[in-house]
C-alpha positions in Angstrom: 25.6 -34.2 -8.6 27.3 -31.5 -5.9 26.0 -29.1 -3.6 27.6 -26.1 -6.0 25.8 -27.5 -9.1 22.7 -27.6 -7.3 22.9 -24.1 -6.0 24.1 -22.7 -9.4 22.6 -22.0 -13.1 24.2 -20.6 -15.6 27.2 -18.0 -14.8 27.1 -19.2 -11.3 23.9 -18.0 -10.4 21.4 -19.9 -8.3 19.7 -22.8 -10.2 16.1 -21.2 -9.8 17.0 -17.9 -11.6 17.4 -19.4 -14.9 14.0 -21.2 -14.4 12.3 -18.0 -13.3 13.9 -16.1 -16.3 12.2 -18.7 -18.7 8.8 -18.5 -16.7 8.4 -15.3 -16.2 4.6 -14.2 -15.5 3.6 -17.8 -16.9 4.6 -18.9 -13.5 1.2 -17.4 -12.4 -0.7 -19.8 -14.8 0.3 -22.8 -12.6 -2.4 -24.3 -10.5 -0.5 -24.0 -7.2 -0.7 -20.3 -7.5 -4.4 -20.1 -7.8 -5.3 -20.5 -3.9 -3.7 -16.9 -3.0 -7.0 -15.3 -1.4 -7.6 -18.5 1.0 -4.0 -18.7 1.6 -3.4 -14.9 2.7 -6.8 -15.3 4.9 -5.3 -17.9 6.7 -2.2 -15.8 7.1 -3.8 -13.0 8.2 -5.8 -15.0 10.9 -2.9 -16.9 12.3 -0.3 -14.2 12.3 -3.1 -11.4 13.8 -2.0 -9.1 11.0 -3.8 -5.9 10.7 -3.3 -2.5 8.5 -0.1 -1.0 9.6 1.7 -4.4 10.4 5.1 -5.1 8.8 5.6 -8.3 7.0 8.8 -9.7 5.1 7.8 -12.1 2.3 10.8 -14.3 1.8 10.9 -16.1 -1.8 8.0 -13.8 -3.0 8.1 -14.8 -6.7 5.9 -12.5 -8.4 4.5 -11.4 -5.2 1.2 -12.7 -5.1 1.0 -13.3 -1.4 2.8 -9.9 -0.8 0.3 -8.1 -3.2 -2.8 -9.6 -1.4 -1.5 -8.5 1.9 -1.0 -4.8 0.8 -4.7 -4.8 -0.6 -5.6 -5.4 3.0 -3.4 -2.4 4.2 -0.6 -4.3 5.5 3.0 -3.1 4.9 5.0 -5.9 3.1 8.5 -6.1 1.6 8.9 -8.9 -0.8 12.4 -10.6 -1.6 13.2 -12.9 -4.1 16.5 -14.2 -5.8 14.9 -13.8 -9.0 15.3 -10.2 -10.7 12.7 -11.2 -13.3 9.9 -12.0 -10.6 11.0 -8.9 -8.4 10.4 -6.9 -11.6 6.9 -8.7 -12.2 6.1 -8.0 -8.5 6.9 -4.5 -8.8 5.1 -3.5 -12.1 1.8 -5.5 -10.3 2.3 -3.2 -7.2 2.2 0.4 -9.2 -0.9 1.1 -7.2 -0.1 -0.6 -4.0 2.5 2.0 -2.0 2.6 -0.4 1.0 4.0 -3.2 -1.2 7.7 -3.0 -2.0 10.4 -5.7 -3.6 13.8 -6.2 -3.8 16.2 -8.9 -5.4 17.9 -10.4 -2.3 19.2 -13.9 -2.0 17.6 -15.4 1.3 20.8 -17.0 2.5 22.0 -13.4 2.7 19.3 -11.8 4.9 21.7 -11.9 7.7 24.3 -9.4 6.0 21.3 -6.8 5.8 21.7 -4.6 9.1 18.9 -2.5 7.5 16.5 -5.1 8.1 17.4 -6.3 11.3 14.5 -6.4 13.7 12.2 -4.6 11.4 9.3 -6.8 11.0 6.5 -7.9 12.8 6.0 -11.0 10.9 7.8 -13.3 8.2 6.2 -15.4 5.6 8.0 -18.1 3.3 5.4 -20.1 1.4 5.3 -22.5 -1.4 9.0 -23.4 -1.2 9.8 -19.6 -1.9 13.3 -19.8 -0.6 13.1 -22.5 2.2 13.5 -26.0 0.4 15.1 -24.6 -2.6 18.5 -23.7 -0.8 19.5 -27.4 -0.2 22.8 -28.0 0.0 25.3 -27.6 2.9 23.1 -26.3 5.6 21.6 -23.5 3.2 18.1 -24.0 4.4 19.2 -23.4 8.1 20.9 -20.2 7.0 17.6 -18.9 5.5 16.0 -19.5 8.9 18.6 -17.7 10.6 18.0 -14.8 8.3 14.3 -14.8 8.8 14.9 -14.8 12.9 17.3 -11.8 12.4 14.7 -9.5 10.5 12.1 -10.0 13.2 11.3 -8.0 16.2 11.5 -10.0 19.5 8.5 -12.1 19.7 7.7 -11.8 16.0 6.2 -14.6 14.3 7.0 -16.9 11.3 4.7 -18.7 9.1 6.8 -21.2 6.9 5.9 -24.0 4.4 8.0 -26.9 3.7 7.7 -30.0 1.5 6.9 -33.4 3.5 9.4 -36.0 3.4 6.5 -38.3 4.3 4.6 -37.3 1.2 7.5 -37.3 -1.2 8.4 -41.0 -0.4 4.8 -42.2 -0.5 3.5 -40.4 -3.5 6.1 -38.4 -5.6 6.8 -41.2 -7.8 8.0 -39.1 -10.7 10.9 -37.7 -8.7 13.9 -39.4 -7.3 14.2 -39.0 -3.2 17.8 -39.1 -1.8 16.9 -40.6 1.6 20.3 -39.8 3.0 20.0 -36.0 2.3 16.1 -35.5 2.3 16.3 -34.2 -1.1 14.1 -34.7 -4.1 15.0 -34.3 -7.6 12.7 -34.0 -10.2 12.8 -33.3 -14.2 9.9 -31.4 -15.2 8.7 -29.4 -18.2 7.9 -25.4 -17.6 6.8 -22.9 -20.2 7.4 -19.5 -21.2 4.9 -16.6 -21.5 4.9 -17.4 -25.5 4.4 -21.4 -24.9 8.1 -22.1 -25.3 8.7 -25.5 -23.2 12.0 -26.5 -21.8 12.9 -29.2 -19.3 14.4 -28.2 -15.9 15.7 -29.9 -13.0 14.0 -29.1 -9.7 15.6 -29.7 -6.4 13.5 -29.6 -3.2 14.4 -30.0 0.3 11.8 -32.4 2.2 11.5 -32.3 5.8 9.5 -34.3 8.8 7.9 -32.2 11.6 10.7 -33.0 13.9 13.4 -31.9 11.6 11.7 -28.7 11.1 11.3 -28.3 14.9 15.0 -28.9 15.6 15.9 -26.6 12.7 13.9 -23.8 14.0 15.3 -24.2 17.3 18.8 -23.9 16.3 17.7 -20.6 14.5 16.0 -18.9 17.2 12.6 -20.0 17.2 10.1 -21.7 19.2 7.8 -23.7 17.3 4.0 -23.1 18.0 2.4 -25.7 15.6 3.0 -27.8 12.6 -0.1 -28.4 10.2 -0.5 -30.5 7.4 -1.3 -28.3 4.1 -1.5 -28.1 0.4 -1.7 -25.1 -2.0 -5.2 -23.1 -1.7 -5.9 -25.2 1.3 -3.9 -23.9 4.2 -5.6 -25.1 7.7 -5.0 -26.4 10.9 -5.0 -30.0 10.1 -2.5 -32.1 12.4 0.7 -33.0 10.6 0.5 -36.2 8.6 1.3 -38.1 5.7 -1.3 -37.4 3.2 -0.5 -33.7 2.0 2.6 -32.5 0.2 3.4 -29.8 2.5 3.5 -28.8 6.2 2.8 -25.3 7.8 4.9 -24.4 10.6 3.9 -21.3 12.9 6.7 -20.2 15.2 7.7 -17.1 17.3 11.3 -15.8 17.6 12.7 -16.2 21.0 13.3 -13.1 22.5 
C-alpha cells in the first residue's frame, strides 16, 4: 500500500479521521484510555507543571489528558486531526476555561505563526499524532512542528510504539521491517455498538531512532523510558513494554 493510501481515508482525509468519526465517544471505552490520572500525575511531575503553565496537547483525541491538566489549573490547547474528537473535547471542557481545542493536522504546526514559541511544554501521548503519520517522513514533520511551538528550553513528553515489542509480541499485526511500520486489521465499535473493520498503521521505533529524529528536529533527548498506558514511569528502555516515553527539551 502506498504512502498516499496510508495517509488518506475517504475523500482524501487522513485515514484516522474515518475511524474517529465511527468511534466517537466510544473511543473512551477502550481500556488504554482508563489510566488518565496516573499518566497526568507523571506528566505534571516530569514537566514541572504548575497552574498558569501552558501546554500544547498534540493529537489530543477527545481531550482526556488536556481536560485533566486543566482541572489542575494548567492552561492547555489541544489539537487533533479529527473534528469529531475536537467537538467531543470542547463539549467536555464547558466548565474548564483553561482548556481549548482546535482541529489541526499535526504535520502543519509549522504553518501556524500564531502558535510559534507560545508553549512551555508539549505532550504527544498514546500515539496521538506521532506514529500515525507514517509515510514520507511525516513523523519528523510532526516533531519539527512541536519544536516550533515551544519556547526555548521548553519540554516535550512523547510516547512512541516500540519496534522491539512489535516484532516480539504483536503477532496479530504485520510488521514491515524495512519501514518500521506495523499494520493491524481490527474491529472498532460506535457509540451505538455498531462494529466495523478498520486498518491501523503505526510507526514503530527504537530508542536510538527516536534520539536521532528528535535531534534533527531541534530537541535534546533527556531520557527514554519503557512504558505502557496507565503505567507511566521511569523504567529503563527495554523490550517488554509496548511503548517508549521520551523526555526532551528544545535546543535554544
